[in-house]
TORLUMMAR-802543 format. One record per residue: residue in three letters; residue number from 1; x, y, z of N, C-alpha, C in turn. Coordinates in Angstrom, 3 decimals, padded with zeros to 6 digits. Example, Ala and Ser with C-alpha at 12.3 -4.5 7.8 and 13.67 -1.06 7.14 Angstrom:
2
+--------+-----+----------+----------+----------+----------+----------+----------+----------+----------+----------+
! residu ! num !     n_c1 !     n_c2 !     n_c3 !    ca_c1 !    ca_c2 !    ca_c3 !     c_c1 !     c_c2 !     c_c3 !
+--------+-----+----------+----------+----------+----------+----------+----------+----------+----------+----------+
!    Ala !   1 !  013.190 ! -005.690 !  007.800 !  012.300 ! -004.500 !  007.800 !  013.200 ! -003.300 !  007.800 !
!    Ser !   2 !  012.850 ! -002.250 !  007.080 !  013.670 ! -001.060 !  007.140 !  012.900 !  000.030 !  007.870 !
+--------+-----+----------+----------+----------+----------+----------+----------+----------+----------+----------+
% end
This chain:
105
+--------+-----+----------+----------+----------+----------+----------+----------+----------+----------+----------+
! residu ! num !     n_c1 !     n_c2 !     n_c3 !    ca_c1 !    ca_c2 !    ca_c3 !     c_c1 !     c_c2 !     c_c3 !
+--------+-----+----------+----------+----------+----------+----------+----------+----------+----------+----------+
!    Met !   1 !  001.036 ! -001.357 !  000.112 ! -000.038 ! -000.508 ! -000.411 !  001.063 !  001.241 !  000.410 !
!    Ser !   2 !  000.655 !  001.992 ! -000.892 !  001.191 !  003.359 ! -000.509 !  000.939 !  004.271 ! -000.804 !
!    Arg !   3 !  001.972 !  005.483 !  000.154 !  000.817 !  006.548 !  001.425 !  001.388 !  007.523 !  000.618 !
!    Val !   4 !  000.287 !  008.395 !  000.097 !  000.592 !  009.218 ! -000.852 !  000.006 !  010.989 ! -000.233 !
!    Cys !   5 !  000.933 !  011.730 ! -000.350 !  000.890 !  013.159 !  000.745 !  001.501 !  014.487 ! -000.836 !
!    Phe !   6 !  000.228 !  015.777 ! -000.680 !  000.489 !  016.440 ! -001.740 ! -000.017 !  017.319 ! -001.469 !
!    Leu !   7 ! -000.019 !  018.899 ! -002.027 !  000.061 !  019.710 ! -001.727 ! -000.690 !  020.332 ! -003.131 !
!    Leu !   8 ! -001.619 !  021.574 ! -002.566 ! -002.138 !  022.154 ! -003.724 ! -001.936 !  024.048 ! -002.940 !
!    Gln !   9 ! -002.178 !  024.937 ! -003.372 ! -002.585 !  026.487 ! -003.370 ! -004.059 !  026.837 ! -003.289 !
!    Val !  10 ! -004.925 !  026.861 ! -002.533 ! -006.510 !  027.487 ! -002.707 ! -006.474 !  028.585 ! -002.338 !
!    Arg !  11 ! -007.259 !  029.210 ! -002.896 ! -007.276 !  030.745 ! -003.077 ! -008.121 !  031.058 ! -001.761 !
!    Arg !  12 ! -007.278 !  032.535 ! -001.140 ! -007.250 !  032.718 !  000.233 ! -008.456 !  032.979 !  000.307 !
!    Asp !  13 ! -009.149 !  034.034 ! -000.379 ! -010.767 !  034.676 ! -001.012 ! -011.801 !  033.729 ! -001.474 !
!    Arg !  14 ! -011.663 !  032.064 ! -001.866 ! -012.242 !  031.195 ! -001.775 ! -012.053 !  030.174 ! -000.330 !
!    Leu !  15 ! -011.420 !  029.883 !  000.539 ! -011.544 !  029.447 !  001.875 ! -013.103 !  029.037 !  002.309 !
!    Thr !  16 ! -013.340 !  029.386 !  002.326 ! -014.864 !  029.510 !  003.166 ! -015.646 !  028.394 !  002.476 !
!    Glu !  17 ! -016.113 !  028.569 !  000.910 ! -016.947 !  028.074 ! -000.442 ! -015.808 !  027.027 ! -000.264 !
!    Tyr !  18 ! -014.551 !  026.894 ! -000.997 ! -014.135 !  025.527 ! -000.790 ! -014.020 !  024.726 !  000.393 !
!    Lys !  19 ! -014.147 !  024.747 !  001.961 ! -014.913 !  023.916 !  002.670 ! -015.813 !  023.309 !  002.279 !
!    His !  20 ! -017.004 !  024.498 !  002.395 ! -018.122 !  024.135 !  002.076 ! -018.562 !  023.118 !  000.856 !
!    Arg !  21 ! -017.483 !  023.284 !  000.159 ! -017.932 !  022.470 ! -001.552 ! -017.465 !  020.811 ! -000.740 !
!    His !  22 ! -016.607 !  021.064 !  000.531 ! -016.040 !  019.511 !  000.762 ! -017.037 !  018.898 !  001.835 !
!    Gln !  23 ! -017.826 !  019.654 !  002.629 ! -018.885 !  018.973 !  003.069 ! -019.998 !  018.685 !  002.360 !
!    His !  24 ! -020.277 !  018.825 !  001.304 ! -020.891 !  018.020 !  000.456 ! -020.319 !  017.553 ! -001.306 !
!    Val !  25 ! -019.978 !  016.659 ! -000.999 ! -019.309 !  016.110 ! -002.158 ! -020.031 !  015.378 ! -002.721 !
!    Trp !  26 ! -020.286 !  014.970 ! -003.911 ! -020.895 !  014.260 ! -004.682 ! -021.040 !  013.516 ! -004.852 !
!    Pro !  27 ! -022.215 !  012.302 ! -003.990 ! -021.990 !  010.709 ! -004.221 ! -021.401 !  009.987 ! -004.902 !
!    Glu !  28 ! -021.449 !  010.468 ! -006.426 ! -020.965 !  009.610 ! -007.612 ! -019.632 !  010.028 ! -007.613 !
!    Met !  29 ! -018.843 !  010.662 ! -007.188 ! -017.778 !  011.759 ! -006.606 ! -016.607 !  010.297 ! -005.941 !
!    Leu !  30 ! -017.808 !  010.514 ! -004.642 ! -017.051 !  009.466 ! -003.277 ! -016.992 !  007.809 ! -003.684 !
!    Lys !  31 ! -017.939 !  007.508 ! -004.744 ! -017.839 !  006.294 ! -005.177 ! -016.854 !  005.620 ! -006.403 !
!    Ala !  32 ! -016.701 !  006.848 ! -007.151 ! -015.522 !  006.655 ! -008.133 ! -014.061 !  006.732 ! -007.334 !
!    Leu !  33 ! -014.219 !  007.491 ! -006.526 ! -012.929 !  007.829 ! -005.463 ! -012.834 !  005.947 ! -005.129 !
!    Gly !  34 ! -013.172 !  005.399 ! -004.009 ! -013.662 !  004.422 ! -003.876 ! -013.131 !  003.033 ! -004.379 !
!    Glu !  35 ! -013.864 !  003.046 ! -005.425 ! -013.779 !  002.285 ! -006.614 ! -012.227 !  002.553 ! -007.349 !
!    Ala !  36 ! -011.952 !  003.880 ! -007.697 ! -010.313 !  003.511 ! -008.286 ! -009.569 !  003.643 ! -007.090 !
!    Gly !  37 ! -009.625 !  003.103 ! -005.847 ! -008.818 !  002.645 ! -005.342 ! -007.647 !  003.615 ! -003.966 !
!    Trp !  38 ! -008.967 !  005.010 ! -003.913 ! -008.278 !  005.881 ! -003.155 ! -009.044 !  005.206 ! -001.066 !
!    Arg !  39 ! -007.883 !  005.638 ! -000.364 ! -008.494 !  005.037 !  000.756 ! -007.605 !  005.762 !  001.725 !
!    Asn !  40 ! -007.936 !  006.197 !  002.306 ! -008.214 !  006.914 !  003.601 ! -007.935 !  008.018 !  003.209 !
!    Tyr !  41 ! -008.366 !  008.680 !  002.393 ! -008.073 !  010.292 !  001.670 ! -008.482 !  010.869 !  002.705 !
!    Ser !  42 ! -007.591 !  011.917 !  003.095 ! -008.327 !  013.379 !  003.556 ! -007.278 !  014.423 !  003.031 !
!    Leu !  43 ! -008.011 !  015.640 !  003.433 ! -007.721 !  016.997 !  002.973 ! -007.308 !  017.578 !  003.956 !
!    Phe !  44 ! -006.183 !  018.749 !  004.375 ! -005.784 !  019.155 !  005.960 ! -005.496 !  021.011 !  004.964 !
!    Leu !  45 ! -006.692 !  022.338 !  005.024 ! -006.437 !  023.166 !  004.834 ! -005.883 !  024.209 !  005.899 !
!    Arg !  46 ! -004.579 !  025.198 !  006.162 ! -004.228 !  026.042 !  006.690 ! -005.221 !  027.212 !  006.084 !
!    Glu !  47 ! -004.775 !  028.342 !  006.703 ! -005.817 !  029.677 !  006.599 ! -005.309 !  030.350 !  005.669 !
!    Asp !  48 ! -004.228 !  030.397 !  005.483 ! -003.613 !  030.689 !  004.390 ! -003.823 !  030.035 !  002.955 !
!    Gly !  49 ! -004.652 !  029.134 !  002.955 ! -005.085 !  028.292 !  001.874 ! -003.530 !  027.042 !  001.617 !
!    Leu !  50 ! -003.272 !  026.722 !  002.195 ! -002.246 !  025.643 !  001.970 ! -002.906 !  024.337 !  002.204 !
!    Leu !  51 ! -003.623 !  023.449 !  001.183 ! -003.914 !  022.606 !  000.916 ! -002.726 !  020.929 !  001.462 !
!    Val !  52 ! -003.727 !  020.252 !  002.226 ! -002.132 !  019.238 !  002.454 ! -003.419 !  017.618 !  002.015 !
!    Gly !  53 ! -002.653 !  017.180 !  001.398 ! -003.833 !  015.807 !  000.746 ! -003.109 !  014.687 !  001.221 !
!    Tyr !  54 ! -004.073 !  013.692 !  001.808 ! -003.189 !  012.838 !  002.269 ! -003.997 !  011.220 !  001.591 !
!    Leu !  55 ! -003.570 !  010.772 !  001.094 ! -004.187 !  009.195 !  000.737 ! -003.558 !  008.036 !  000.992 !
!    Glu !  56 ! -004.069 !  006.800 !  000.597 ! -003.333 !  005.319 !  000.663 ! -004.177 !  004.494 ! -000.580 !
!    Thr !  57 ! -003.398 !  004.320 ! -001.217 ! -003.725 !  003.044 ! -002.297 ! -002.551 !  001.771 ! -003.157 !
!    Pro !  58 ! -003.205 !  001.069 ! -003.362 ! -002.199 !  000.611 ! -004.169 ! -001.024 !  000.831 ! -004.905 !
!    Asp !  59 ! -001.855 !  001.156 ! -005.753 ! -001.204 !  002.418 ! -006.669 ! -001.382 !  003.509 ! -007.527 !
!    Phe !  60 ! -000.595 !  004.513 ! -006.799 ! -000.895 !  006.072 ! -007.396 ! -001.395 !  006.028 ! -008.992 !
!    Pro !  61 ! -000.296 !  006.089 ! -009.367 ! -000.385 !  006.171 ! -011.102 ! -001.560 !  005.754 ! -011.580 !
!    Thr !  62 ! -001.879 !  004.417 ! -011.107 ! -002.962 !  003.116 ! -012.071 ! -004.308 !  004.588 ! -011.179 !
!    Ala !  63 ! -004.301 !  004.672 ! -009.817 ! -005.818 !  004.989 ! -009.422 ! -005.837 !  006.436 ! -010.165 !
!    Val !  64 ! -004.726 !  007.162 ! -009.894 ! -005.015 !  008.638 ! -010.516 ! -005.545 !  008.290 ! -012.636 !
!    Arg !  65 ! -004.916 !  007.653 ! -013.348 ! -005.855 !  007.435 ! -014.510 ! -007.189 !  006.589 ! -014.599 !
!    Gln !  66 ! -006.859 !  005.567 ! -013.487 ! -008.660 !  005.266 ! -013.592 ! -009.669 !  006.490 ! -013.072 !
!    Met !  67 ! -009.490 !  007.611 ! -012.407 ! -010.275 !  008.805 ! -012.209 ! -010.228 !  009.480 ! -013.273 !
!    Glu !  68 ! -009.544 !  010.064 ! -014.255 ! -008.971 !  010.681 ! -015.034 ! -009.803 !  009.980 ! -015.985 !
!    Val !  69 ! -010.688 !  009.470 ! -016.370 ! -010.918 !  008.790 ! -017.497 ! -013.021 !  008.919 ! -017.672 !
!    Leu !  70 ! -013.509 !  009.780 ! -015.755 ! -014.689 !  009.386 ! -015.526 ! -014.778 !  010.731 ! -015.565 !
!    Asn !  71 ! -016.033 !  011.098 ! -016.404 ! -017.356 !  011.740 ! -016.467 ! -017.719 !  012.879 ! -014.792 !
!    Val !  72 ! -017.505 !  012.308 ! -014.143 ! -017.983 !  012.877 ! -013.058 ! -016.473 !  013.659 ! -012.344 !
!    Asn !  73 ! -015.514 !  013.051 ! -012.206 ! -014.146 !  013.341 ! -012.179 ! -013.749 !  014.676 ! -012.893 !
!    Glu !  74 ! -014.211 !  014.537 ! -014.132 ! -013.976 !  016.008 ! -014.922 ! -014.690 !  017.078 ! -014.781 !
!    His !  75 ! -016.093 !  016.662 ! -014.325 ! -016.729 !  017.497 ! -014.051 ! -016.309 !  018.547 ! -013.003 !
!    Trp !  76 ! -016.270 !  017.446 ! -011.554 ! -015.813 !  017.891 ! -010.317 ! -014.150 !  018.606 ! -010.729 !
!    Gln !  77 ! -013.267 !  018.281 ! -011.374 ! -012.011 !  019.281 ! -011.664 ! -012.731 !  020.864 ! -012.311 !
!    Arg !  78 ! -013.815 !  020.846 ! -013.104 ! -013.899 !  021.931 ! -013.410 ! -014.398 !  022.509 ! -012.669 !
!    Glu !  79 ! -014.985 !  022.286 ! -012.140 ! -015.766 !  023.080 ! -010.885 ! -014.753 !  023.542 ! -009.652 !
!    Met !  80 ! -013.671 !  022.647 ! -009.270 ! -013.151 !  022.928 ! -008.424 ! -011.538 !  023.349 ! -008.565 !
!    Lys !  81 ! -011.293 !  023.917 ! -010.226 ! -010.026 !  024.282 ! -010.944 ! -009.792 !  026.205 ! -010.212 !
!    Pro !  82 ! -011.666 !  026.839 ! -010.948 ! -011.351 !  028.416 ! -009.760 ! -011.338 !  028.383 ! -008.216 !
!    Phe !  83 ! -010.827 !  027.521 ! -007.767 ! -010.644 !  027.423 ! -005.980 ! -008.635 !  027.381 ! -005.677 !
!    Phe !  84 ! -008.496 !  027.181 ! -007.025 ! -006.638 !  027.154 ! -006.736 ! -005.894 !  028.348 ! -007.263 !
!    Glu !  85 ! -004.985 !  028.635 ! -006.201 ! -003.862 !  029.194 ! -007.195 ! -002.621 !  028.417 ! -008.297 !
!    Gly !  86 ! -002.068 !  028.766 ! -009.045 ! -000.875 !  028.526 ! -009.969 ! -001.254 !  027.046 ! -010.666 !
!    Leu !  87 ! -002.118 !  026.951 ! -011.028 ! -002.323 !  026.016 ! -012.124 ! -002.443 !  026.448 ! -013.105 !
!    Ser !  88 ! -002.143 !  025.798 ! -014.196 ! -002.642 !  025.484 ! -015.551 ! -003.661 !  024.780 ! -016.137 !
!    Gly !  89 ! -003.367 !  023.741 ! -015.527 ! -004.573 !  022.735 ! -015.579 ! -005.821 !  022.675 ! -014.797 !
!    Arg !  90 ! -006.034 !  020.918 ! -014.680 ! -006.952 !  020.122 ! -013.585 ! -006.551 !  020.582 ! -012.505 !
!    Pro !  91 ! -006.793 !  020.721 ! -011.269 ! -005.808 !  020.332 ! -009.819 ! -005.586 !  019.253 ! -010.033 !
!    Asp !  92 ! -006.611 !  018.149 ! -010.415 ! -006.138 !  016.631 ! -010.191 ! -004.437 !  016.156 ! -010.930 !
!    Arg !  93 ! -004.084 !  017.270 ! -011.775 ! -002.779 !  016.839 ! -012.564 ! -001.732 !  017.957 ! -011.760 !
!    Gly !  94 ! -002.283 !  018.677 ! -011.396 ! -001.687 !  020.274 ! -010.673 ! -000.596 !  019.367 ! -008.917 !
!    Met !  95 ! -001.276 !  018.293 ! -008.567 ! -000.997 !  017.956 ! -007.767 !  000.717 !  017.800 ! -006.870 !
!    Leu !  96 !  001.517 !  018.203 ! -006.015 !  002.649 !  018.681 ! -005.832 !  002.914 !  017.702 ! -004.854 !
!    Arg !  97 !  003.502 !  016.113 ! -005.190 !  003.722 !  014.696 ! -004.657 !  004.656 !  015.380 ! -003.775 !
!    Leu !  98 !  004.616 !  015.097 ! -002.575 !  005.890 !  014.920 ! -001.254 !  006.347 !  013.582 ! -000.840 !
!    Glu !  99 !  007.596 !  013.211 ! -000.919 !  008.366 !  012.415 ! -000.698 !  008.378 !  011.696 !  000.780 !
!    Glu ! 100 !  007.661 !  010.716 !  000.992 !  007.359 !  009.938 !  001.718 !  009.316 !  009.574 !  002.598 !
!    Ile ! 101 !  009.538 !  010.076 !  004.277 !  011.069 !  010.174 !  004.520 !  010.990 !  008.985 !  005.354 !
!    Phe ! 102 !  009.320 !  009.116 !  006.221 !  009.071 !  008.664 !  007.724 !  008.043 !  008.390 !  007.949 !
!    His ! 103 !  008.005 !  006.395 !  008.252 !  006.506 !  006.404 !  008.589 !  006.642 !  005.313 !  010.159 !
!    Leu ! 104 !  005.774 !  005.577 !  010.272 !  006.143 !  004.477 !  011.889 !  004.542 !  003.695 !  011.866 !
!    Asp ! 105 !  005.193 !  002.670 !  011.590 !  004.276 !  001.441 !  012.056 !  003.924 !  000.975 !  013.015 !
+--------+-----+----------+----------+----------+----------+----------+----------+----------+----------+----------+
% end
């Protein structure tokens, strides 16, 4: 099982709405993430907009590819793009993945 941590930057003027949107994630999107192997998926947001994501999956590149082809993901990414700074494309393609250097089992 791979542990994945990534960063994105949410626009400060959109923080409240971004949090609200994630209290109401579409059931189809939640189902798609689960079927694509995204487990223990969490998002953490700092007050300056730094977003830290964490998930576990057997194979991250495969999990990302499985989501990329789904209409529900395309729609979700299009809706979420305006919330982020510094992205030239979709948020799911702009994640800055961090290197894991330690894990306590």
